[in-house]
C-alpha positions in Angstrom: -17.7 -4.5 10.1 -14.0 -5.5 10.4 -11.4 -2.8 10.2 -8.3 -2.2 8.2 -5.1 -1.1 10.0 -2.2 0.2 8.0 1.2 0.6 9.6 4.1 2.5 8.2 5.0 5.8 6.6 2.7 8.8 6.0 4.5 11.6 4.1 4.3 14.5 1.8 4.9 13.9 -1.9 6.0 17.0 -3.8 4.7 16.5 -7.3 6.4 18.6 -10.1 4.5 21.1 -12.1 6.3 19.9 -15.3 6.4 16.4 -16.8 9.4 14.9 -18.6 11.9 16.9 -16.6 14.7 15.5 -14.5 14.3 16.1 -10.7 17.2 18.6 -10.7 15.5 20.7 -13.4 12.0 20.9 -11.8 11.2 24.5 -10.9 8.0 24.1 -8.9 6.2 21.4 -6.9 2.7 20.8 -5.7 2.2 19.3 -2.2 0.4 16.0 -2.1 -0.3 13.7 0.9 1.1 10.2 0.5 2.9 7.2 1.8 1.9 3.8 0.6 0.2 2.4 3.8 -1.6 5.7 4.2 -2.8 5.6 0.6 -4.2 2.1 1.2 -6.0 3.2 4.4 -7.5 6.2 2.5 -8.7 4.0 -0.3 -10.6 1.8 2.1 -12.0 4.8 4.0 -13.1 6.5 0.8 -15.0 3.4 -0.1 -16.9 3.5 3.2 -14.8 1.0 5.1 -13.3 1.5 8.6 -9.6 2.2 8.3 -6.9 3.3 10.8 -3.3 4.5 10.4 -0.6 3.4 12.8 2.5 5.7 12.6 4.3 8.6 14.1 4.5 12.2 12.7 6.6 15.2 13.5 5.1 18.0 15.5 5.3 20.2 12.5 3.0 21.8 9.9 3.4 18.9 7.5 2.3 16.5 10.2 -0.7 18.7 10.9 -1.6 18.7 7.2 -1.4 14.9 7.0 -3.6 14.4 10.1 -6.2 16.8 8.6 -6.0 15.0 5.2 -6.6 11.6 6.7 -9.4 12.8 8.9 -11.1 14.4 5.9 -11.2 11.2 3.9 -12.4 9.2 7.0 -9.2 7.5 8.2 -9.1 7.1 12.0 -6.0 8.9 13.2 -6.1 8.0 16.9 -3.2 5.6 16.6 -0.9 8.3 15.0 1.6 9.6 17.6 3.6 12.8 17.4 7.2 13.6 18.2 9.6 16.5 18.4 12.6 14.2 17.8 12.3 14.1 14.0 10.4 15.8 11.2 7.6 14.4 9.0 9.0 12.6 6.0 9.1 14.3 2.6 9.5 12.8 -0.9 10.3 14.9 -4.0 9.1 13.3 -7.2 9.8 13.9 -10.9 7.4 12.6 -13.5 8.4 11.2 -16.9 6.2 11.7 -19.9 4.4 8.4 -19.3 3.6 9.3 -15.7 6.3 7.1 -14.2 8.4 8.6 -11.3 11.8 9.2 -9.9 12.0 9.9 -6.1 14.3 11.8 -3.7 13.4 11.2 0.0 14.1 13.4 3.0 14.2 11.2 6.1 17.3 10.7 8.2 15.4 9.6 10.2 11.9 10.8 9.8 9.3 10.7 12.5 7.6 7.5 11.3 10.8 5.5 11.9 10.7 6.4 15.6 7.5 4.5 16.4 8.5 1.8 18.9 7.1 -1.6 19.7 5.9 -0.6 23.2 3.7 2.0 21.5 1.8 -0.7 19.7 -1.1 -2.4 21.6 -2.6 -5.8 21.2 -5.9 -4.3 22.3 -6.3 -2.5 18.9 -7.0 -5.7 16.8 -9.9 -8.1 16.6 -10.7 -11.2 14.6 -11.4 -10.4 11.0 -9.5 -7.2 10.9 -6.8 -6.7 8.3 -3.3 -5.4 9.1 -1.5 -4.1 6.0 2.2 -3.1 5.7 4.9 -2.3 3.1 8.7 -2.5 3.1 9.7 1.2 3.2 9.5 1.3 7.0 11.2 -2.0 7.5 14.7 -0.5 7.5 16.6 -1.0 10.7 14.8 1.3 13.2 12.3 1.2 16.1 9.6 1.1 13.4 10.8 -2.2 12.1 10.3 -3.7 15.6 6.9 -2.0 15.8 6.0 -3.9 12.7 7.2 -7.2 14.2 5.0 -6.6 17.3 1.9 -5.4 15.3 2.0 -8.5 13.1 2.5 -10.8 16.0 -0.4 -9.5 18.1 -2.7 -8.9 15.2 -2.2 -12.6 14.2 -2.9 -13.7 17.7 -6.2 -11.9 17.6 -7.1 -13.6 14.3 -6.4 -10.7 11.9 -5.5 -11.1 8.3 -2.0 -9.9 7.4 -1.5 -8.2 4.0 2.0 -7.3 2.6 2.8 -5.1 -0.4 6.7 -4.9 -0.6 6.4 -1.6 -2.6 10.2 -1.6 -3.2 12.0 1.8 -2.9 15.7 1.1 -3.2 16.9 4.6 -2.6 15.7 4.3 1.0 18.0 1.3 1.7 21.7 0.9 2.5 21.8 -1.7 -0.2 19.6 -3.7 -2.6 20.7 -6.8 -0.8 19.4 -5.5 2.6 16.1 -4.6 1.0 15.7 -8.0 -0.6 16.7 -9.9 2.6 14.3 -7.9 4.7 11.4 -8.4 2.4 12.1 -12.2 2.4 12.2 -12.1 6.2 8.7 -10.6 6.4 7.0 -12.4 3.5 6.2 -15.7 5.4 4.3 -13.6 8.0 1.7 -12.5 5.5 -1.5 -14.3 4.5 -1.8 -12.1 1.4 1.0 -10.8 -0.8 0.7 -8.2 -3.5 3.7 -7.9 -5.8 4.3 -6.1 -9.1 5.9 -7.3 -12.3 8.8 -4.9 -11.7 9.5 -6.4 -8.3 9.1 -10.1 -8.8 12.5 -11.1 -10.0 14.3 -8.7 -7.6 12.5 -10.1 -4.5 12.7 -13.8 -5.5 15.9 -14.0 -7.4 14.1 -16.2 -9.9 13.7 -15.3 -13.6 10.9 -17.7 -14.5 7.6 -15.9 -13.7 5.6 -18.9 -12.6 8.4 -20.4 -10.6 9.0 -17.0 -8.9 5.4 -16.6 -7.9 5.2 -20.1 -6.5 8.3 -19.4 -4.4 6.3 -16.7 -2.6 4.0 -19.4 -1.1 6.1 -19.7 2.0 5.1 -19.6 5.7 1.5 -18.3 6.1 1.0 -17.0 2.6 -2.3 -18.2 1.2 -2.7 -15.9 -1.9 -0.5 -13.8 -4.1 -1.7 -10.9 -6.3 0.6 -10.3 -9.2 0.0 -6.8 -10.7 1.0 -5.8 -14.2 0.0 -2.1 -14.3 -2.4 -1.2 -17.2 -2.5 -4.9 -18.2 -4.4 -5.9 -15.0 -3.5 -8.5 -12.4 -3.4 -12.3 -11.8 -4.6 -13.7 -8.5 -2.8 -16.9 -7.4 -4.4 -19.2 -4.8 -1.9 -22.0 -4.4 -1.8 -23.8 -7.8 -4.9 -22.0 -9.2 -4.7 -18.6 -11.0 -7.4 -16.1 -11.9 -6.6 -13.4 -14.5 -8.1 -9.9 -14.9 -7.6 -7.3 -17.5 -6.8 -3.7 -16.7 -8.8 -0.6 -17.8 -7.5 1.9 -20.3 -7.4 5.5 -19.0 -5.5 8.7 -19.8 -2.7 8.6 -17.3 -1.7 11.8 -15.5 0.4 10.4 -12.6 1.0 6.8 -11.5 1.6 7.8 -7.9 -0.5 5.7 -5.6 -2.0 3.5 -8.4 -0.7 0.2 -6.8 -1.9 1.4 -3.4 -5.4 2.2 -4.8 -5.4 -1.3 -6.3 -4.6 -3.1 -3.1 -6.8 -0.7 -1.1 -9.7 -1.6 -3.3 -8.9 -5.3 -3.0 -8.7 -5.2 0.8 -12.0 -3.1 1.0 -13.7 -5.9 -1.0 -12.3 -8.5 1.5 -13.7 -6.5 4.4 -17.0 -6.1 2.6 -17.2 -9.9 2.0 -16.2 -10.7 5.6 -12.9 -12.4 4.8 -11.1 -14.3 7.5 -7.9 -16.4 7.6 -9.9 -19.6 7.4 -12.2 -18.6 4.5 -9.7 -16.5 2.5 -8.8 -19.1 -0.1 -12.4 -20.2 -0.8 -13.7 -16.6 -0.8 -11.0 -15.5 -3.4 -11.8 -18.5 -5.6 -15.5 -17.7 -5.7 -15.4 -13.9 -5.7 -12.2 -13.2 -7.6 -14.0 -11.6 -10.6 -15.8 -8.9 -8.5 -12.8 -8.2 -6.3 -10.3 -7.9 -9.1 -12.6 -5.7 -11.3 -13.1 -3.3 -8.4 -9.4 -3.2 -7.5 -8.3 -2.7 -11.2 -10.8 0.2 -11.5 -9.6 1.8 -8.3 -6.0 1.7 -9.5 -6.8 3.0 -13.0 -9.0 5.9 -11.9 -6.3 7.0 -9.4 -3.8 7.5 -12.3 -6.1 10.1 -13.9 -5.4 12.7 -11.2 -2.3 14.0 -9.5 -0.9 12.7 -6.3 -2.2 9.6 -4.4 -4.8 10.3 -1.6 -6.2 13.4 -3.5 -6.7 11.3 -6.6 -8.4 8.3 -5.0 -11.9 7.6 -6.3 -15.0 6.9 -4.2 -16.9 3.6 -4.3 -19.6 5.1 -6.4 -17.1 6.5 -8.9 -15.5 3.1 -9.2 -18.9 1.4 -9.8 -19.9 4.0 -12.3 -16.6 3.6 -14.2 -17.0 -0.2 -14.3 -20.6 0.0 -15.6 -19.4 2.5 -18.3 -16.7 0.1 -19.4 -19.3 -2.6 -19.9 -21.3 -0.5 -22.5 
C-alpha cells in the first residue's frame, strides 16, 4: 500500500479547562498533541494506513511526548529529527462557547522551522505515495526550503501532492506575506483543500465559484471546499460533487479540518489513487470518500484536542451506518 508523508509542524496545544473565556482569563490548560500535518498523519494511521511525519523537534520533554504520541497511534517517526538549537513549538488555545478557537503561539523559532532541505531525501518517496503539507511552516525559514525540496523530489518519484493552507495569520509578519506564500505553493499541489473562511482571503475574489475556479492553477487537479458542519464540495475542473455534513455535539473544533482531509487522503490511498487516475477516481468514488471524510471530521469535534480525539476507521463506519437509520 502507498504511504502518506506529512511535512510541517508537530506541537503541543494547551486546551483551556473553561469554555467561553478569553485567553488572558484562562486559569488552567490540558496538554494535547497537535499540529495540522501531524493530525493528518495520525488520522491516516488510526484508519490503518501507513503514515510518516517529516519534521524536527526539540530535545525536550514536549518533543519526547510528541514522539511517543505519534508512535502510539501508528505514525512512523523515523523522519523526525531532534535539535538542541530550539524548543518544541507550543500553542495556547482559548475556546469560545461554540467550540471555535483563539490561538497564542510560542515559536521564535521553534524546532520544526529548523529542518533544512539537505535533511530531506528523495529516497523516502515512491510512486503512488502522498505528500501533504500546510502553510504554517512556510514562513521564511530553513523549513520552507525543506518543503520546496520535498515537493520537488516527491513529484519526481510520482507522488501525489496535497495542500491544506490552514491559515494562521498570527504566525506571519503580515497577512500579505501569508497570502503571497500560499499562492506561491498552490500550483505545486495536485489536490487543494480550502475552507469557506479562507477562500476569499487566499484568492482575493468575492464570488465563490469564480474564486474556486481560480485555484485550478499549475498542477491542481481537484479542490475540496469545506464548510464545517454543512459538509464539503469537491470540484474536479468544471464538475462539482456536494456532500452534507453530520450533526454532532461539538466539544472542540481543534483538528476537525485535519481529520477531514486525513480521512479523505486515507480513502485515496485505500483506492490506489495516482496522479494519472486522480480525476476519474474522484468522479466515480466521491460519495464514499466525502462521506468518510465528513464523518472523520465530525467525530473529532466531539472530543478535546486533535490527535487524542481522532476516531478509528471502525468508529467512522459505525457512525455512518447509524446516521443511515
